[in-house]
C-alpha positions in Angstrom: 6.4 29.7 23.7 7.3 31.8 20.7 4.3 33.8 19.5 2.6 34.0 22.9 1.7 37.6 23.9 -0.5 39.3 26.4 -3.0 39.9 23.7 -3.4 36.2 22.6 -2.7 34.5 26.0 -6.4 34.1 26.9 -7.2 32.7 23.5 -4.4 30.2 23.6 -5.6 29.0 27.1 -9.1 28.6 25.7 -7.8 26.6 22.8 -5.9 24.3 25.2 -9.0 23.7 27.3 -11.0 23.0 24.1 -8.3 20.5 23.0 -8.5 18.8 26.4 -12.3 18.5 26.2 -12.0 16.9 22.8 -9.1 14.7 23.8 -10.6 13.1 27.0 -13.4 11.0 25.4 -11.3 10.3 22.3 -8.3 9.0 24.3 -10.5 6.9 26.5 -12.2 5.4 23.4 -8.8 4.7 21.8 -7.7 2.8 24.9 -10.5 0.3 24.1 -9.2 -0.1 20.6 -5.6 -0.6 22.0 -6.7 -3.1 24.5 -5.1 -1.3 27.5 -6.3 0.3 30.7 -8.2 3.6 30.1 -5.7 5.9 31.9 -2.9 4.6 29.9 -4.2 6.6 27.0 -4.1 9.8 29.1 -0.5 9.1 30.0 0.1 8.7 26.2 -1.6 12.0 25.5 0.3 13.9 28.3 3.7 12.5 27.4 3.3 12.8 23.7 2.0 16.3 23.8 4.8 17.6 26.0 7.5 15.7 24.0 6.3 17.2 20.7 6.1 20.6 22.3 9.8 20.5 22.9 11.0 18.6 19.8 8.4 19.3 17.1 8.1 22.3 14.8 4.4 22.7 14.1 2.8 25.0 16.7 -0.6 23.3 17.0 -0.2 19.7 15.8 -1.7 17.4 18.5 0.1 14.1 19.1 -1.4 11.4 21.3 -3.3 8.1 21.3 -4.9 7.8 17.9 -7.6 5.5 16.6 -5.9 5.1 13.3 -2.9 3.2 14.6 -4.4 1.6 17.7 -6.0 -1.4 15.8 -2.7 -1.9 14.0 -0.6 -2.7 17.0 -3.5 -4.3 19.0 -4.3 -6.8 16.3 -0.6 -7.7 15.7 0.6 -7.9 19.4 -2.5 -9.6 20.8 -1.3 -12.6 18.9 1.7 -12.7 21.1 0.1 -12.0 24.5 -3.2 -11.9 26.3 -5.0 -8.6 26.5 -4.5 -6.5 29.6 -1.5 -8.7 30.6 1.9 -7.6 31.8 3.4 -9.2 28.7 1.1 -7.2 26.4 1.9 -3.9 28.1 5.6 -4.7 27.7 5.1 -5.4 24.0 3.1 -2.2 23.2 5.7 -0.1 25.1 8.5 -1.7 23.2 6.6 -1.1 19.9 6.3 2.6 20.9 10.0 2.9 21.5 11.1 1.1 18.3 8.5 3.0 16.2 9.8 6.3 17.8 13.4 5.4 16.9 12.4 4.7 13.3 10.3 7.9 12.8 12.9 10.1 14.6 15.7 8.6 12.4 13.7 9.5 9.3 13.6 13.1 10.6 17.2 13.3 11.7 18.5 12.0 8.4 16.2 14.4 6.5 14.2 11.6 4.8 10.9 13.4 5.2 10.0 12.8 1.6 9.2 9.2 2.6 6.0 10.5 4.2 4.8 11.2 0.6 5.7 7.8 -0.8 2.2 6.4 -0.8 -0.1 8.0 -3.3 -3.4 9.5 -2.2 -5.6 6.7 -3.7 -3.5 4.1 -1.9 -3.7 6.0 1.4 -7.4 6.5 0.9 -8.0 2.8 0.5 -5.6 1.8 3.3 -7.2 4.3 5.8 -10.7 3.3 4.8 -9.8 -0.3 5.5 -8.7 0.7 9.0 -11.9 2.6 9.4 -13.9 -0.5 8.6 -11.8 -2.5 11.1 -12.6 0.1 13.8 -16.3 -0.2 13.1 -16.3 -4.0 13.2 -14.3 -3.9 16.5 -16.8 -1.6 18.1 -20.0 -3.3 17.0 -20.1 -5.6 20.1 -20.1 -2.4 22.3 -22.7 -0.8 20.0 -25.0 -3.8 20.3 -24.2 -4.7 23.9 -23.1 -8.3 23.0 -20.0 -10.4 23.4 -17.2 -9.8 20.9 -14.3 -12.0 19.8 -12.7 -13.5 16.8 -9.4 -12.8 15.0 -10.6 -12.0 11.5 -13.2 -9.6 10.3 -15.3 -12.5 9.0 -15.1 -14.4 12.3 -16.1 -11.3 14.3 -19.1 -10.6 12.0 -20.2 -14.3 12.2 -20.1 -14.1 16.1 -22.2 -10.9 16.0 -24.7 -12.6 13.7 -25.2 -15.4 16.1 -25.9 -13.0 18.9 -28.4 -10.7 17.2 -31.2 -12.0 19.4 -29.4 -10.7 22.5 -28.9 -7.1 21.4 -29.2 -4.4 24.1 -31.5 -1.7 22.9 -30.1 0.7 25.4 -26.5 0.1 24.1 -27.7 0.8 20.6 -29.5 4.0 21.6 -26.5 5.3 23.5 -24.0 4.5 20.6 -26.2 6.0 17.9 -27.2 8.9 20.2 -23.5 9.8 20.8 -22.8 9.5 17.1 -25.8 11.8 16.3 -24.8 14.4 18.9 -21.3 14.6 17.4 -22.5 14.8 13.8 -25.0 17.6 14.6 -22.5 19.3 16.9 -19.9 19.4 14.1 -22.4 21.0 11.7 -23.4 23.6 14.3 -19.9 24.5 15.6 -16.9 22.2 15.2 -15.2 23.9 18.2 -17.7 22.7 20.7 -16.6 19.6 22.7 -19.7 17.6 21.7 -18.0 14.2 22.2 -17.4 15.2 25.9 -21.0 16.5 26.2 -22.4 13.3 24.7 -20.3 10.9 26.8 -21.0 12.8 30.0 -24.7 13.1 29.2 -25.2 9.4 28.5 -23.0 8.5 31.5 -25.4 10.4 33.8 -28.4 8.8 32.1 -26.9 5.3 32.4 -26.2 5.8 36.1 -29.6 7.3 36.8 -31.5 4.4 35.1 -29.1 1.7 36.3 -28.6 0.7 32.7 -25.7 -1.6 33.6 -28.5 -4.1 34.6 -30.0 -3.9 31.1 -27.0 -5.0 29.1 -25.1 -1.7 29.0 -21.4 -2.3 29.6 -19.4 0.2 31.6 -15.8 1.3 31.2 -15.0 -0.1 34.7 -12.3 0.9 37.2 -10.1 3.7 36.0 -7.0 4.0 38.2 -4.9 7.1 37.7 -1.2 6.5 37.9 2.1 7.9 36.8 4.6 6.6 34.3 5.7 3.0 34.8 8.7 1.1 33.4 7.3 -1.9 31.4 10.1 -2.7 29.0 11.8 -6.1 29.2 13.8 -8.4 27.0 11.8 -10.6 24.6 12.3 -13.8 22.7 13.3 -13.7 19.0 9.7 -14.5 18.0 8.4 -11.6 20.1 11.0 -9.2 18.9 10.1 -10.1 15.3 6.5 -9.2 16.0 7.5 -5.9 17.7 9.8 -4.9 14.8 7.3 -5.9 12.1 4.5 -4.0 13.9 6.8 -1.0 14.3 7.7 -0.8 10.6 4.0 -0.9 9.8 3.3 1.9 12.4 6.1 4.0 11.2 4.8 4.1 7.6 1.3 5.0 8.7 2.5 7.6 11.3 4.8 9.3 8.7 2.0 9.4 6.2 -0.6 10.9 8.6 1.9 13.2 10.4 3.1 14.6 7.1 -0.4 15.4 5.9 -1.4 16.9 9.3 1.8 19.0 9.5 1.5 20.4 6.0 -2.2 21.1 6.1 -2.1 22.8 9.5 1.0 24.8 8.6 -0.7 26.1 5.4 -3.8 27.0 7.3 -1.8 29.0 9.8 0.4 30.6 7.2 3.6 29.3 8.6 6.5 27.3 7.1 6.4 23.6 7.7 9.4 21.7 8.8 8.5 18.1 8.2 11.8 16.5 9.2 11.7 18.3 12.6 8.0 17.2 13.1 9.1 13.6 12.4 11.7 14.0 15.1 9.0 15.4 17.4 6.6 12.5 16.7 9.4 10.0 17.0 10.5 11.4 20.4 6.9 11.4 21.5 6.6 7.7 20.8 9.9 7.0 22.7 8.7 9.0 25.7 5.3 7.2 25.8 7.1 3.8 25.5 9.5 4.6 28.3 6.5 5.8 30.4 4.8 2.4 29.9 2.2 3.5 27.5 1.7 2.7 23.7 2.4 4.2 20.2 1.1 7.6 19.4 0.4 9.6 16.2 -0.5 13.1 15.0 -4.2 13.6 15.0 -5.7 15.6 12.1 -9.0 16.0 13.9 -7.6 17.3 17.2 -5.2 19.6 15.3 -8.0 21.1 13.3 -10.1 21.6 16.5 -7.1 23.4 18.1 -6.9 25.8 15.1 -10.7 26.4 15.0 -10.6 27.2 18.8 -8.0 29.9 18.1 -4.8 28.1 18.9 -1.8 29.5 17.1 1.1 28.6 19.4 2.4 25.6 21.4 0.9 27.0 24.6 -2.5 25.4 23.6 -0.9 21.9 23.8 0.9 22.6 27.1 -2.4 23.8 28.6 -4.1 20.6 27.5 -1.4 18.4 28.8 -1.2 20.1 32.2 -5.0 20.1 32.4 -5.0 16.4 31.9 -2.5 16.1 34.8 -4.7 18.3 36.9 -7.9 16.3 36.5 -6.1 12.9 37.0 -7.2 12.7 40.7 -10.9 12.5 39.6 -10.2 9.9 36.9 -12.0 7.2 38.9 -15.3 8.9 38.1 -14.9 7.7 34.5 -15.7 4.1 35.6 -19.4 4.6 34.9 -18.9 5.8 31.2 -20.9 3.4 29.0 -18.7 1.5 26.5 -21.5 2.2 24.0 -20.9 5.9 24.3 -17.1 5.5 23.6 -18.1 3.2 20.7 -20.2 6.1 19.3 -17.2 8.3 19.5 -15.1 5.8 17.5 -17.9 5.3 15.0 -17.7 9.1 14.4 -13.9 8.9 14.0 -14.2 5.9 11.6 -16.7 7.9 9.5 -14.1 10.6 9.1 -11.4 8.1 8.1 -13.5 6.4 5.5 -13.7 9.1 2.8 -16.4 8.0 0.3 -16.2 11.4 -1.4 -12.5 10.8 -2.1 -13.4 7.5 -3.8 -15.8 9.3 -6.0 -13.1 11.9 -7.0 -10.6 9.1 -7.7 -13.2 7.3 -9.9 -13.7 10.5 -12.0 -10.0 11.0 -12.4 -8.7 7.5 -13.0 -10.3 4.1 -13.1 -6.9 2.4 -12.6 -6.1 4.4 -9.4 -9.6 3.6 -8.1 -8.9 -0.1 -8.6 -5.6 0.4 -6.7 -7.5 2.1 -3.8 -10.0 -0.7 -3.6 -7.3 -3.4 -3.7 -5.5 -1.5 -0.9 -8.8 -1.4 1.1 -9.6 -5.1 0.6 -6.0 -6.1 1.4 -6.4 -4.4 4.9 -9.8 -5.8 5.6 -9.4 -9.4 4.2 -5.7 -10.1 4.7 -4.9 -8.0 7.7 -3.2 -4.7 8.3 0.4 -5.8 7.9 -0.3 -7.6 4.6 -2.5 -4.8 3.6 0.3 -2.3 4.1 2.7 -4.5 2.2 0.2 -4.6 -0.6 -0.2 -0.8 -0.5 3.6 -0.3 -0.6 3.9 -2.8 -3.4 1.1 -1.1 -5.4 2.8 2.3 -4.9 6.1 0.9 -6.4 4.2 -0.9 -9.2 2.1 2.1 -10.0 5.1 4.4 -10.2 7.1 1.9 -12.3 4.1 1.5 -14.6 3.9 5.3 -15.1 7.6 5.6 -15.7 7.9 2.8 -18.2 5.0 4.1 -20.3 5.9 7.7 -21.1 4.0 9.4 -23.9 5.6 10.4 -27.2 3.6 13.6 -28.0 3.7 15.0 -31.5 4.2 18.8 -31.6 3.2 21.4 -34.2 3.7 25.2 -34.5 0.8 27.5 -33.6 0.0 29.7 -36.5 1.9 33.1 -36.6 3.7 32.3 -33.3 6.9 30.7 -32.1 4.9 28.3 -29.8 5.0 24.6 -30.3 2.1 22.6 -28.9 0.6 19.2 -29.1 -1.0 18.4 -32.5 -4.8 18.6 -32.6 -5.0 21.9 -30.8 -6.7 24.7 -32.7 -4.4 26.6 -35.2 -1.5 24.1 -34.5 0.0 22.7 -37.7 2.8 20.4 -38.7 5.8 21.9 -40.5 6.5 20.0 -43.7 9.3 17.3 -43.5 9.7 18.0 -39.8 8.7 15.7 -36.9 8.8 17.4 -33.5 8.1 15.2 -30.5 8.1 15.5 -26.7 9.1 12.4 -24.7 7.5 13.1 -21.3 9.8 11.1 -19.1 13.4 10.3 -18.4 15.0 7.9 -20.9 16.3 4.9 -19.0 16.6 1.1 -19.2 13.0 0.4 -18.5 11.5 2.6 -21.3 14.3 2.9 -23.8 12.6 0.3 -26.1 9.4 2.2 -25.8 11.2 5.3 -27.0 12.6 3.5 -30.0 9.3 1.8 -30.9 7.1 4.9 -30.7 9.6 7.0 -32.7 9.7 4.3 -35.4 5.9 4.2 -35.5 5.7 8.0 -35.9 8.2 7.9 -38.7 6.2 5.2 -40.4 3.1 7.4 -40.3 5.1 10.4 -41.7 7.5 8.9 -44.3 8.4 12.4 -45.7 10.2 13.3 -42.5 13.7 14.8 -43.1 14.3 16.3 -39.6 13.4 15.3 -36.1 13.4 17.6 -33.1 13.2 16.0 -29.7 11.8 18.3 -27.0 13.6 17.0 -23.9 12.1 19.3 -21.3 10.6 16.3 -19.4 13.7 14.2 -19.8 15.3 14.8 -16.4 17.9 12.1 -16.8 19.5 9.8 -19.3 21.1 6.6 -18.0 23.7 4.3 -19.7 21.0 2.1 -21.4 19.2 5.1 -22.6 22.4 6.6 -24.1 23.1 3.3 -25.9 19.6 3.0 -27.3 19.5 6.7 -28.2 22.8 6.3 -30.1 21.5 3.3 -32.0 18.4 5.2 -33.0 20.5 8.1 -34.1 22.7 5.9 -36.3 19.6 4.4 -37.9 18.2 7.9 -38.6 21.5 9.2 -40.0 21.7 6.2 -42.4 18.2 7.3 -43.7 19.5 10.9 -44.1 17.3 12.2 -41.2 18.9 14.8 -39.0 18.2 15.0 -35.2 18.1 18.0 -32.9 17.4 18.1 -29.1 15.7 21.1 -27.6 15.4 22.3 -23.9 17.6 19.6 -22.5 18.7 20.2 -18.9 22.4 20.4 -17.8 22.6 16.7 -16.8 21.3 15.5 -20.2 23.6 17.9 -22.0 26.6 16.7 -20.1 25.8 13.0 -20.7 25.5 13.7 -24.5 28.7 15.8 -24.6 30.8 13.4 -22.6 29.7 10.3 -24.5 32.3 8.4 -26.6 29.6 7.7 -29.2 30.1 9.9 -32.2 26.4 9.7 -33.1 25.5 11.3 -29.7 28.1 14.1 -29.8 27.0 15.3 -33.2 23.4 16.0 -32.0 22.6 19.7 -32.2 21.3 21.2 -28.9 18.9 24.2 -28.8 17.2 26.2 -26.1 13.7 25.8 -27.7 11.9 23.8 -30.2 11.4 26.9 -32.3 15.1 27.7 -32.2 15.8 24.2 -33.6 13.2 24.6 -36.3 14.4 28.0 -37.3 18.0 26.6 -37.6 16.6 24.0 -40.1 14.3 26.4 -41.9 15.7 30.0 -41.6 13.2 32.8 -42.2 
């Protein structure tokens, strides 16, 4: 409870109550995505919130059932067990524990940098694909018709066949809930408009007996405590649990890292990503041991907590204890229309699908836009697991593509200064008989041939070159293959009576050159700047 004072105590309690008001409809809606009993989501919220309070670092990050990951484990594990069955509950609990162990291990071994492994375009595409999956999964509740089907195409086909049986009231309630939340967010994001909309349409549905007009209700909600659901599985089932957990771990780390850093920046406090991973990991272990399902950090609930004035962990504690306090009246939720919860999830999906982000990526890089779209289509068409594998593969491919294609930038001296800048800039001119270049990457096995070829092409374009200065400021490393190729290039240049200097090399590159047994490498002159190297060749 660090940071709680008499002055801010009331504000923290209000923030906690606001968080609870936002969490109730969101958690109930997420239970529909997860294919579990409604109150199981509240157990997940209570257990995860308290666990993160003790083990996490971020003072306001909200952890609980999350609509981003619910479709991931539901789609995967429903292939192994029937929905709402004992076997399914055992599988999702096991997935929570295994996922928690993976995420906590990342934090304990200080591997938090893995949370930044996927580029923003890939994450944008991947998350947008999940958003589309959420929308398609909720369309039956929106339209008041029967759902079903394993793939997106099958689900849409079944919906098409039932368009003549659409419930107008279900459609009104879903779109009405969505409209209330959109307008409420614009008016005041701190207001619990989701709870207002769900309660309002629940009262309307009960008053007009809309359950007799095609409006499906949530049904019996039985409040209960933690339950032990874990059991031993077959090899096939364990394979499904582990594969699902690996997928969840990557998504959870990505979303938790973003939530942790953004909220820490907004509060003006230092982030501790590794400890937050431990907190989220322990939260998953706790929810699994309590018989619930995997949880994640929620950017939306975290932002609401901050906007409501939350600055300490007391807000989360108040929300969790408040959820426990209202558990005895959970049975009243049975009359909530599924269409209203679908409206809540449509709102969440709309926040996950970032069309503006796609426009920004398009302006910045067509290649990265293509990567984002491939990631999106991979999730929607081939499934979440394959989509994630494609996203990771694209991340590796994109990074490799960038690293093997470094630029060789020709430099010139700015008139009447000691500054060396890319040729083509105003007042930047080449010094006669001198070729100054910047190789903007490490020199290693994958791009050594590129280095040799581009340097050869530049020399062919400037045949009067007598001296070469290599600006190595971007060359963070030089592996064995790079050393060998660099030595061969130097010997070719020396035979043509062209001298070579290296400027701004870091200590690692200097050490590799100095300790080499290649005489061509050891005779290279090292300078602290390009201008110092040029001045040594052409003294004033």
